[in-house]
C-alpha positions, 0 to 999 in steps of 0.5 A, spaced: 595 554 480 593 547 482 594 542 477 588 538 474 590 531 478 589 535 484 583 539 482 579 532 480 578 529 487 575 536 489 571 537 483 568 529 483 566 530 491 562 537 489 559 533 483 557 527 488 554 532 493 550 536 488 547 529 485 545 527 492 542 533 493 538 533 487 536 526 488 533 528 495 530 534 493 526 531 487 524 524 491 517 524 492 515 522 499 509 518 502 503 523 503 497 523 508 491 522 504 484 520 504 482 516 498 475 513 496 473 508 491 467 506 488 466 498 488 463 493 483 462 486 484 461 483 477 458 489 474 453 490 480 455 496 485 457 494 492 458 501 495 465 505 497 471 503 500 475 509 504 482 508 505 485 514 510 493 515 511 495 519 517 501 521 521 503 517 527 508 519 532 515 519 529 517 522 523 517 515 519 511 512 523 504 512 520 496 509 521 493 506 515 485 505 516 480 501 511 473 503 512 467 500 508 461 503 506 457 497 503 451 497 499 445 494 502 446 487 499 454 488 500 452 489 507 450 482 508 457 480 507 461 486 509 459 490 516 459 497 515 462 497 522 468 494 520 474 497 521 481 495 519 487 499 522 495 498 521 500 502 524 507 502 520 514 505 519 517 506 513 524 504 513 530 504 507 527 497 506 520 499 505 514 498 509 514 495 516 508 493 520 508 495 527 501 493 529 494 491 526 487 491 528 481 488 525 474 489 528 467 488 525 464 493 530 461 487 535 463 484 541 464 477 538 472 475 539 471 471 532 471 477 528 476 481 532 484 480 530 490 484 534 497 483 532 504 486 534 510 486 530 516 485 534 522 486 528 527 486 534 525 478 536 522 477 529 516 475 532 508 477 530 504 475 536 497 477 538 490 474 536 487 472 529 479 471 529 480 471 537 485 465 537 492 466 540 497 467 534 505 467 535 509 466 529 516 468 526 516 474 521 519 473 514 523 479 511 518 485 508 512 481 511 506 485 510 499 485 513 493 485 509 492 493 510 500 495 509 501 490 503 496 496 499 502 501 500 508 497 500 509 497 492 507 504 493 513 506 497 517 502 493 515 506 487 516 512 490 523 510 492 525 508 485 524 501 486 520 496 482 515 492 487 518 486 489 516 480 493 512 481 499 510 475 504 503 477 507 500 474 513 493 472 511 489 470 516 493 465 520 497 463 513 503 467 510 503 467 502 508 470 498 506 475 492 510 478 486 508 484 482 510 483 475 509 489 471 504 489 465 505 495 462 502 503 462 495 506 460 492 512 460 485 512 464 479 517 464 478 517 472 473 522 476 480 526 478 481 527 470 485 523 465 491 520 468 498 516 466 498 510 470 503 504 470 500 497 471 502 491 476 499 485 477 499 481 484 500 474 483 502 468 488 509 466 488 510 460 482 503 463 479 501 458 474 496 462 470 490 460 474 486 462 480 485 470 482 490 475 481 490 483 483 491 488 478 493 495 480 493 502 476 498 506 479 498 514 478 505 517 478 502 524 478 498 522 485 504 519 488 503 512 485 496 511 489 492 506 485 486 509 481 484 503 479 484 496 482 481 489 479 481 482 482 481 478 476 479 471 475 480 467 468 482 473 465 476 477 467 475 483 472 471 480 478 471 485 483 473 493 481 475 499 485 475 505 481 477 512 484 472 517 486 475 522 490 482 524 493 484 529 498 491 530 501 491 531 508 498 533 509 501 540 508 505 539 501 499 538 496 493 541 495 486 538 495 483 534 489 476 533 489 
């Protein structure tokens, strides 16, 4: 009969494998979807915003699109032909952009941007508002589209959202995501438990604008409410209107 001290390493190895299997089996993954938010600006309707996530070639590659459906007044500021598109991959460290493109549907180069991310050389190159751009990449750097998904992926992986460098125009800004609590929200999708995080510039002093997100764990941590806040009040608000899972793993929600 094997001795106890001979069985222990074998037992521990089996236990470790079972733990690893359980963790991988229960872990959630990013899922293809189409989510629409109703937008209000200082209480006035500004139309809808639709975000679409689809699979790209490769198991960890995705395409993320943002399209606005502005109200009449909002269309004076945001073109209904405007389209933002990001190509990115998901790595063990999180979201990693590959390309970003923005067009307002016209031909004016000042309203067109197209950037490529070369993580092998740690360079981002292309054009911003029609002008050449070439700069060094920072670790975990995001574009203005992928930064919406970076905290979602981290939460899905069981990590707290950290600090993300963001290429905004021609400048890199750093944002942190402190947790602000939890809340139950009544939404168009029903009552949902949410966890709240605030997006703040690094070394935030309590003044200026911030973004607040209500992430819903039951919906793969997609945000069901987003607020741009100023002086403690909501300035711009996005509330979920509909969600459709377009991948094979989840049923549609309307």
